[in-house]
BAFI-3210 file (N, C-alpha, C; in Angstrom, 3 decimals, decimal comma, padded with zeros to 6 digits):
// residues 219
n [1|2|3|4|5|6|7|8|9|10|11|12|13|14|15|16|17|18|19|20|21|22|23|24|25|26|27|28|29|30|31|32|33|34|35|36|37|38|39|40|41|42|43|44|45|46|47|48|49|50|51|52|53|54|55|56|57|58|59|60|61|62|63|64|65|66|67|68|69|70|71|72|73|74|75|76|77|78|79|80|81|82|83|84|85|86|87|88|89|90|91|92|93|94|95|96|97|98|99|100|101|102|103|104|105|106|107|108|109|110|111|112|113|114|115|116|117|118|119|120|121|122|123|124|125|126|127|128|129|130|131|132|133|134|135|136|137|138|139|140|141|142|143|144|145|146|147|148|149|150|151|152|153|154|155|156|157|158|159|160|161|162|163|164|165|166|167|168|169|170|171|172|173|174|175|176|177|178|179|180|181|182|183|184|185|186|187|188|189|190|191|192|193|194|195|196|197|198|199|200|201|202|203|204|205|206|207|208|209|210|211|212|213|214|215|216|217|218|219]
n.u [-006,490|-005,636|-003,733|-000,912|002,426|004,365|006,225|005,052|004,459|006,675|006,811|006,111|003,436|001,175|001,374|001,125|-001,536|-003,031|-002,623|-003,577|-006,338|-007,187|-006,606|-008,468|-010,899|-010,721|-010,620|-013,026|-014,531|-014,477|-013,772|-011,221|-011,394|-012,694|-014,224|-013,285|-013,953|-012,096|-012,648|-011,559|-009,026|-005,545|-001,896|-000,697|-002,673|-004,143|-002,244|-001,865|-004,263|-004,520|-002,604|-003,770|-005,798|-007,804|-009,520|-008,932|-010,399|-009,680|-010,766|-010,707|-010,519|-008,248|-005,195|-003,711|-003,164|-002,409|-001,816|-004,176|-006,322|-009,565|-010,264|-012,441|-015,545|-016,620|-019,350|-020,557|-020,191|-018,548|-019,423|-020,679|-023,740|-024,015|-021,660|-019,521|-018,151|-017,466|-016,494|-014,392|-014,255|-012,426|-012,042|-013,181|-015,938|-016,042|-014,872|-016,374|-019,015|-021,404|-022,191|-024,045|-024,594|-022,322|-022,452|-024,867|-024,120|-022,075|-023,623|-025,093|-023,225|-022,618|-023,112|-025,688|-025,419|-023,241|-020,581|-019,864|-017,521|-017,358|-015,242|-014,933|-014,260|-015,051|-017,264|-015,784|-014,543|-011,594|-011,404|-013,168|-011,962|-009,630|-010,947|-012,120|-009,965|-008,567|-010,245|-011,231|-009,130|-006,701|-007,392|-007,325|-009,140|-008,908|-007,747|-008,735|-010,872|-012,910|-015,766|-017,438|-018,745|-021,558|-022,198|-024,755|-025,864|-024,142|-024,977|-027,642|-027,194|-025,921|-027,952|-029,925|-028,714|-029,208|-028,320|-029,201|-028,425|-026,494|-023,723|-021,675|-018,597|-016,077|-012,897|-009,441|-007,840|-006,088|-004,654|-005,076|-002,557|-000,615|001,049|003,057|004,618|007,660|009,356|010,047|008,330|005,903|005,833|005,669|003,081|001,523|001,836|000,526|-002,098|-002,700|-003,165|-005,096|-007,360|-009,724|-011,090|-011,349|-013,120|-015,362|-016,116|-016,813|-015,394|-015,632|-016,822|-014,506|-013,278|-011,682|-012,534|-015,118|-016,272|-018,425|-020,130|-021,808|-024,354|-025,567|-028,405]
n.v [-004,600|-002,165|000,757|000,193|-000,888|-003,646|-003,957|-003,563|-005,202|-005,225|-003,044|-001,431|-003,021|-001,541|000,600|-000,625|-001,738|000,630|001,813|000,016|-000,306|002,273|002,303|000,439|001,647|004,095|002,885|001,819|004,120|004,913|006,235|008,788|012,377|015,631|017,016|015,733|014,593|014,071|012,405|012,658|013,069|012,252|012,602|012,072|011,351|013,179|014,108|011,605|011,328|013,566|013,227|011,141|012,519|013,924|016,665|017,835|017,983|017,920|017,122|017,208|017,093|017,954|019,767|017,903|017,262|018,675|022,236|023,277|021,846|021,415|022,248|020,749|019,078|015,896|015,566|018,042|019,691|022,423|023,018|023,367|022,232|019,456|019,887|017,975|015,083|012,708|010,745|009,379|007,695|006,455|004,332|006,063|006,136|004,230|005,533|007,732|009,508|009,781|008,219|008,338|010,977|011,916|010,392|011,470|014,068|013,702|012,720|014,924|016,905|015,590|015,656|014,906|011,477|011,163|009,546|007,640|006,029|003,962|002,823|000,468|-001,395|-004,768|-006,975|-009,367|-012,771|-012,506|-009,677|-009,588|-011,124|-009,577|-007,552|-008,455|-009,710|-006,971|-005,576|-007,112|-008,649|-007,205|-004,998|-002,431|000,046|001,694|000,417|-000,778|000,908|001,104|000,929|-001,861|-003,382|-005,153|-006,333|-006,207|-004,273|-001,995|-001,645|-000,865|001,516|003,288|003,406|004,714|007,084|008,301|007,367|005,748|003,537|001,026|-001,012|-003,842|-004,851|-007,303|-007,171|-007,583|-009,989|-010,857|-012,888|-012,997|-013,220|-012,003|-009,863|-010,834|-012,539|-013,640|-011,288|-011,873|-014,141|-012,885|-011,138|-012,703|-013,810|-011,578|-010,926|-013,051|-012,895|-010,569|-011,374|-013,140|-012,050|-011,008|-013,474|-014,629|-012,923|-013,464|-016,133|-018,952|-018,329|-015,462|-014,266|-013,909|-011,580|-008,581|-006,047|-004,027|-002,586|-000,253|001,053|003,881|005,430|008,547|008,920]
n.w [-005,091|-003,871|-002,583|-002,223|-002,995|-004,644|-002,651|-000,375|001,755|003,321|004,883|008,126|009,965|010,746|008,953|006,642|006,628|006,923|004,529|002,740|003,481|002,892|000,119|-000,779|-000,350|-001,922|-004,515|-004,873|-005,054|-007,837|-011,015|-011,017|-010,554|-010,329|-007,315|-004,226|-000,855|001,918|004,681|007,958|007,383|006,652|006,836|004,362|002,410|000,946|-000,847|-002,263|-003,496|-004,985|-006,830|-008,344|-009,685|-008,403|-007,095|-003,912|-000,594|002,607|005,869|009,309|012,844|013,901|013,084|010,743|008,466|005,151|004,596|003,473|004,422|006,209|009,420|011,364|012,739|011,756|012,141|011,776|009,036|007,629|004,954|001,677|000,600|-001,704|-002,997|-003,595|-005,176|-004,388|-001,451|000,873|003,864|006,337|008,681|010,725|011,687|013,701|015,791|016,811|018,597|017,405|014,771|012,712|012,329|011,031|008,586|007,592|007,158|005,138|003,170|002,634|001,667|-000,717|-004,208|-006,884|-007,682|-006,270|-004,376|-001,605|000,606|003,326|005,849|008,366|011,636|011,893|013,481|013,701|014,518|015,161|015,919|017,924|019,776|020,462|021,495|023,762|025,210|025,605|027,330|029,298|030,373|030,518|031,819|030,845|029,927|027,615|025,650|023,406|022,279|020,309|018,077|017,065|014,082|012,748|009,405|008,614|010,421|009,749|007,125|007,400|008,910|007,064|005,147|006,792|006,841|004,466|002,274|-000,787|-002,562|-001,790|-001,095|000,164|001,410|002,656|004,128|005,067|006,279|008,182|010,447|014,250|015,568|013,958|014,450|016,041|014,540|012,840|010,870|008,128|007,655|008,050|005,998|003,770|004,306|004,112|001,439|000,107|001,151|-000,041|-002,677|-002,550|-001,172|-002,309|-003,154|-000,593|000,523|-000,839|-000,147|002,025|004,370|004,791|007,024|008,699|008,136|009,037|008,717|007,494|004,463|003,254|000,377|-000,576|-002,571|-003,791|-005,171]
ca.u [-007,429|-005,034|-002,600|000,413|002,990|004,711|007,006|004,348|004,505|007,934|006,819|005,449|002,163|000,182|001,403|000,535|-003,098|-003,422|-002,459|-004,530|-007,775|-007,516|-006,690|-009,719|-011,994|-010,440|-010,877|-014,522|-015,058|-014,583|-012,726|-010,906|-011,836|-013,611|-013,926|-013,407|-013,763|-011,508|-013,132|-010,736|-007,784|-004,134|-000,910|-000,295|-003,657|-004,564|-001,293|-002,020|-005,457|-004,222|-001,792|-004,671|-006,500|-008,712|-009,374|-008,937|-010,418|-009,430|-011,451|-010,258|-010,822|-007,019|-004,426|-002,845|-002,880|-001,825|-002,368|-005,374|-007,366|-010,343|-010,435|-013,803|-016,001|-017,400|-020,726|-020,980|-019,179|-018,776|-019,389|-021,815|-024,519|-023,882|-020,274|-018,416|-018,678|-017,006|-015,911|-013,776|-014,104|-011,691|-011,854|-013,745|-017,172|-015,805|-014,288|-017,183|-020,264|-022,659|-021,759|-025,031|-024,489|-021,290|-023,068|-025,871|-023,315|-021,413|-024,568|-025,582|-022,293|-022,391|-023,992|-026,246|-024,664|-021,974|-020,233|-019,061|-016,898|-017,029|-014,566|-015,204|-014,010|-016,113|-017,612|-015,148|-013,832|-010,284|-011,674|-013,890|-010,918|-008,765|-011,693|-012,286|-008,634|-008,129|-011,085|-011,551|-007,934|-005,679|-007,738|-007,097|-010,486|-008,929|-006,822|-009,427|-011,891|-013,438|-016,914|-017,351|-020,035|-021,917|-022,434|-026,219|-025,844|-023,599|-025,733|-028,907|-026,821|-025,718|-029,310|-030,519|-028,060|-029,739|-028,034|-030,119|-027,865|-025,547|-023,132|-020,765|-017,450|-015,268|-011,567|-008,415|-008,103|-004,978|-004,864|-004,853|-001,202|000,253|002,149|004,020|005,342|008,740|009,035|010,027|007,247|004,771|005,946|005,001|001,733|000,718|001,860|-000,366|-003,349|-003,045|-003,604|-006,392|-008,458|-011,122|-011,714|-011,755|-014,296|-016,602|-016,179|-017,361|-014,664|-015,835|-017,008|-013,320|-012,675|-011,561|-012,987|-016,159|-016,279|-019,657|-020,209|-023,285|-024,434|-026,746|-029,182]
ca.v [-003,414|-001,173|001,627|-000,213|-001,698|-004,978|-004,129|-003,036|-006,304|-005,094|-001,991|-001,925|-003,660|-000,377|001,451|-001,599|-001,950|001,973|002,130|-001,044|000,030|003,569|001,957|-000,279|002,565|004,911|002,382|001,714|005,437|004,992|007,088|010,003|013,460|016,288|017,341|014,689|015,171|013,136|012,653|012,170|013,066|012,086|013,508|011,801|010,772|014,266|014,083|010,523|011,430|014,535|012,441|010,350|013,560|014,533|017,928|017,186|018,891|017,165|017,434|016,513|017,848|018,504|020,087|016,947|017,050|019,805|023,484|023,541|020,843|021,955|021,800|020,606|017,859|015,340|015,642|019,405|020,107|023,732|022,819|023,631|021,032|019,147|020,440|017,004|013,814|011,337|010,895|008,366|007,832|005,202|004,029|007,270|005,949|003,353|006,332|008,864|009,298|009,779|007,859|008,573|012,321|011,993|009,831|012,375|015,193|013,372|012,601|016,347|017,561|015,034|016,036|013,808|010,412|011,139|008,218|007,589|004,737|003,966|001,501|000,138|-002,550|-005,549|-008,000|-010,745|-013,357|-011,892|-008,411|-009,831|-011,691|-008,551|-006,488|-009,237|-009,617|-005,755|-005,129|-007,981|-009,257|-006,208|-003,844|-001,215|000,338|002,553|-000,291|-000,942|001,809|001,366|000,333|-002,919|-003,413|-006,239|-006,028|-005,836|-003,020|-000,969|-001,229|-000,187|002,946|004,077|003,740|005,694|008,374|008,898|006,755|004,821|002,372|000,759|-002,307|-004,096|-005,862|-007,556|-007,278|-007,705|-011,500|-011,188|-013,659|-011,983|-013,338|-011,536|-009,028|-011,705|-013,417|-013,019|-010,145|-012,483|-014,833|-012,092|-010,461|-013,799|-013,886|-010,420|-010,993|-014,142|-012,249|-009,475|-012,124|-014,065|-011,396|-011,053|-014,907|-014,987|-012,023|-014,068|-017,457|-019,184|-017,644|-014,062|-013,676|-013,741|-010,341|-007,792|-004,729|-003,840|-001,402|000,136|002,046|004,331|006,398|009,477|008,923]
ca.w [-004,877|-002,784|-003,084|-001,917|-004,184|-004,423|-001,518|000,828|002,919|004,012|005,790|009,246|009,906|010,850|007,763|005,524|006,849|006,733|003,110|002,020|003,843|002,000|-001,263|-001,131|-000,450|-003,022|-005,795|-004,963|-005,582|-009,234|-011,794|-010,353|-011,221|-009,449|-005,925|-003,252|000,565|002,578|006,012|008,770|006,582|007,310|006,323|002,943|001,653|000,081|-001,928|-003,088|-004,106|-006,047|-007,982|-009,055|-010,536|-007,557|-006,183|-002,535|000,541|003,873|007,007|010,500|014,087|014,214|012,042|010,782|006,992|004,544|005,066|002,934|005,025|007,076|010,816|011,727|013,079|010,725|012,496|011,356|008,230|007,178|003,474|000,800|-000,003|-003,116|-003,434|-003,834|-006,057|-003,578|-000,067|001,618|005,475|006,654|010,429|011,375|012,404|014,979|017,057|017,054|019,398|016,519|013,345|011,792|011,978|009,895|007,434|007,147|006,839|004,071|002,129|002,401|000,793|-002,122|-005,321|-007,468|-008,042|-005,530|-003,852|-000,377|001,027|004,812|006,241|009,925|012,181|011,823|014,553|013,413|015,651|015,506|016,535|019,394|020,687|020,718|022,439|025,042|025,962|025,895|028,310|030,408|031,038|030,686|032,679|030,182|029,267|026,374|024,811|022,077|022,274|018,942|017,895|016,132|013,410|011,815|008,038|008,402|011,164|009,047|005,906|007,998|009,414|005,984|004,633|007,596|006,566|003,387|000,997|-001,392|-003,126|-000,798|-001,264|001,318|001,157|003,815|003,857|006,198|006,857|008,804|011,948|015,311|016,042|012,978|015,066|016,805|013,514|012,359|009,755|006,846|007,469|007,847|004,755|002,797|004,578|003,475|-000,020|-000,056|001,357|-001,081|-003,928|-002,367|-000,354|-003,216|-002,948|000,731|000,792|-001,563|000,180|003,300|005,417|004,927|008,197|009,467|007,719|010,109|008,162|006,491|003,600|002,602|-000,522|-000,737|-003,706|-003,653|-006,428]
c.u [-006,904|-004,100|-001,294|001,112|003,441|005,686|006,378|004,432|005,733|007,998|006,206|003,923|001,117|000,263|000,838|-000,978|-003,600|-003,766|-003,546|-005,956|-008,148|-007,522|-007,969|-010,775|-011,860|-010,872|-012,405|-015,295|-015,224|-013,443|-012,569|-011,280|-012,856|-013,284|-014,237|-013,227|-013,237|-011,666|-012,233|-009,204|-006,387|-003,249|-000,789|-001,409|-004,093|-003,535|-001,470|-003,306|-005,335|-003,497|-002,741|-005,844|-007,702|-008,473|-009,790|-009,308|-010,577|-010,213|-011,043|-010,394|-009,479|-006,343|-003,562|-002,487|-002,223|-002,519|-003,700|-006,581|-008,118|-010,500|-011,831|-014,195|-016,765|-018,923|-021,389|-020,072|-019,432|-018,646|-020,601|-022,456|-024,124|-022,536|-019,081|-019,065|-018,264|-016,516|-015,639|-013,887|-013,603|-011,418|-012,242|-014,930|-016,876|-015,396|-014,998|-018,343|-021,550|-022,211|-022,696|-025,132|-023,484|-021,719|-024,002|-025,142|-022,532|-022,375|-025,083|-024,600|-022,155|-023,500|-024,725|-025,285|-023,256|-021,818|-019,505|-018,664|-016,619|-016,390|-014,590|-014,465|-015,209|-016,229|-016,947|-014,727|-012,525|-010,485|-012,316|-012,780|-010,073|-009,477|-011,769|-010,938|-008,372|-008,972|-011,281|-010,314|-006,810|-006,138|-007,733|-008,290|-010,214|-007,979|-007,456|-010,849|-012,525|-014,666|-016,792|-018,820|-020,247|-022,202|-023,840|-026,428|-025,390|-024,475|-027,093|-028,445|-026,572|-027,039|-029,919|-029,909|-028,409|-029,419|-028,915|-029,605|-026,631|-025,091|-022,130|-019,773|-016,774|-013,786|-010,679|-008,543|-006,703|-005,334|-004,375|-003,354|-000,190|001,474|003,268|004,991|006,730|008,558|009,213|008,750|005,861|004,775|005,257|003,626|000,986|000,683|000,795|-001,821|-003,714|-003,613|-004,756|-007,433|-009,819|-011,817|-012,053|-013,021|-015,615|-016,859|-016,808|-016,629|-014,786|-016,037|-015,785|-012,749|-012,742|-012,189|-014,045|-016,031|-017,865|-019,566|-021,620|-023,235|-025,663|-027,285|-029,677]
c.v [-002,573|-000,268|001,374|-000,986|-002,873|-005,108|-003,781|-003,943|-006,013|-003,910|-002,442|-002,237|-002,541|000,331|000,633|-001,508|-000,507|002,121|001,032|-000,689|001,310|003,304|001,305|000,815|003,575|004,304|002,179|002,984|005,604|005,828|008,370|011,120|014,296|016,535|016,124|015,167|013,878|013,283|011,978|012,059|012,888|012,942|013,242|011,371|011,689|014,226|012,964|010,671|012,502|014,051|011,727|011,341|014,068|015,874|017,766|018,297|017,816|017,820|016,507|017,467|018,683|018,877|018,963|016,684|018,414|021,101|023,935|022,758|021,958|021,382|021,834|019,421|017,185|015,397|017,039|020,089|021,512|023,921|023,001|022,193|020,712|019,616|019,322|015,792|012,625|011,716|009,618|008,602|006,604|005,250|005,315|006,871|005,090|004,293|007,513|008,551|009,131|009,545|008,315|010,022|012,530|011,576|010,870|013,531|014,884|013,286|014,018|017,047|016,901|015,492|014,789|012,755|010,360|009,829|008,439|006,151|004,739|002,614|001,513|-001,226|-003,474|-006,401|-009,338|-011,343|-012,761|-010,572|-008,758|-010,284|-010,629|-007,722|-007,094|-009,179|-008,210|-005,325|-005,828|-008,549|-008,185|-005,267|-002,500|-000,920|001,134|001,601|-000,716|-000,407|002,159|000,388|-000,714|-003,076|-004,859|-005,609|-005,378|-004,344|-001,740|-000,606|-000,395|001,297|003,658|004,433|004,754|007,015|008,986|008,299|005,569|003,445|002,051|-000,715|-002,472|-005,051|-006,139|-007,632|-007,382|-009,116|-011,856|-011,902|-012,734|-012,037|-012,681|-010,683|-009,667|-012,447|-012,782|-012,386|-010,809|-013,381|-013,954|-011,541|-011,418|-013,925|-012,695|-010,305|-012,024|-013,541|-011,212|-010,199|-012,862|-013,312|-011,314|-012,431|-015,152|-014,007|-012,670|-015,507|-017,541|-018,768|-016,143|-013,457|-013,348|-012,356|-009,317|-006,308|-004,972|-002,522|-001,288|001,205|002,541|005,397|007,233|009,538|010,366]
c.w [-003,701|-003,509|-002,755|-002,932|-003,783|-003,166|-000,210|002,044|003,736|005,023|007,122|009,169|009,845|009,468|006,400|005,526|006,479|005,217|002,211|002,324|002,922|000,691|-001,813|-001,471|-001,664|-004,324|-005,912|-005,395|-007,006|-009,817|-011,093|-011,232|-010,639|-008,183|-005,015|-001,903|001,376|004,084|007,068|008,089|007,375|006,832|004,935|002,017|000,613|-001,180|-002,984|-003,925|-005,323|-007,201|-008,878|-009,986|-009,687|-007,127|-004,762|-001,444|001,771|005,050|008,232|011,671|014,551|012,919|011,739|009,293|006,458|004,911|004,655|003,448|005,969|008,476|011,255|012,158|012,049|010,856|011,992|010,384|007,463|005,761|002,914|000,602|-001,383|-003,755|-003,823|-004,575|-005,305|-002,295|000,609|003,237|005,964|008,179|011,265|012,272|013,599|016,105|017,440|017,814|018,556|015,081|012,367|011,349|010,880|008,683|006,756|006,491|005,370|002,876|001,788|001,326|-000,452|-003,048|-005,890|-008,026|-007,451|-004,701|-002,485|000,144|002,463|005,309|007,899|010,275|012,339|013,301|014,329|014,587|016,000|016,230|017,956|020,269|021,246|021,746|023,778|025,852|026,451|027,266|029,489|031,151|031,428|031,727|032,115|029,442|027,858|025,424|023,579|022,299|020,984|018,799|016,896|015,591|012,757|010,500|007,944|009,288|010,365|007,905|006,331|008,325|008,141|005,202|005,373|007,397|005,398|002,132|000,524|-001,937|-002,354|-000,877|-000,106|000,812|002,421|003,314|005,207|006,821|007,599|010,232|012,982|015,704|015,066|013,600|015,758|015,819|013,206|010,980|008,394|006,614|007,252|006,547|003,737|003,009|003,874|001,980|-000,473|000,019|000,361|-002,312|-003,834|-001,489|-001,110|-002,929|-001,534|001,093|000,073|-001,090|001,439|004,531|005,442|006,093|009,203|009,109|008,925|009,908|007,498|005,675|003,034|001,475|-000,724|-001,851|-003,422|-005,056|-006,984]
res [x|x|x|x|x|x|x|x|x|x|x|x|x|x|x|x|x|x|x|x|x|x|x|x|x|x|x|x|x|x|x|x|x|x|x|x|x|x|x|x|x|x|x|x|x|x|x|x|x|x|x|x|x|x|x|x|x|x|x|x|x|x|x|x|x|x|x|x|x|x|x|x|x|x|x|x|x|x|x|x|x|x|x|x|x|x|x|x|x|x|x|x|x|x|x|x|x|x|x|x|x|x|x|x|x|x|x|x|x|x|x|x|x|x|x|x|x|x|x|x|x|x|x|x|x|x|x|x|x|x|x|x|x|x|x|x|x|x|x|x|x|x|x|x|x|x|x|x|x|x|x|x|x|x|x|x|x|x|x|x|x|x|x|x|x|x|x|x|x|x|x|x|x|x|x|x|x|x|x|x|x|x|x|x|x|x|x|x|x|x|x|x|x|x|x|x|x|x|x|x|x|x|x|x|x|x|x|x|x|x|x|x|x|x|x|x|x|x|x]
***
């Protein structure tokens, strides 16, 4: 359920996770076609979405994407109401001061039956361990400056932003020590997780998922 190919586990860990998170969100948005708003767009996502048949508008506070992207804050989108049919927002909400403002703006620019996918960091034990270690022991207050969400809290937030039909999934079951593993062993682990992530998300260990994805629809 991602955009990465069979050799993805051999790339660096950050690139792998970035591609996998976006791939999951993109697939949840359903069949391609029409205008899509990429909230917090990066350098290569617009081209990827265009190859799938979308007409893409990217929005980001900085000029990081292609020349046609919009430089703007997600909390105040300079875009017409009802002008998009889909919108992914990957790891944007954990880094902004007013997540609900972004959700409301995304809802505003979506047309009837429009869909939005929001990916955030979860309050899983691996993430809590990283946060505690970073803040309490390293003394570096900026080392993990991202908001962590519970599934219930995120669902409530997306509902409060206007979305009526909301579903959630867990993903990213990498153990916290993955970055220290030998590259060959890590590659095998990533390949195994790619094949079993759906079962993990539906099983008793789902609370270990380091990311939460919520799909909201405008009815």
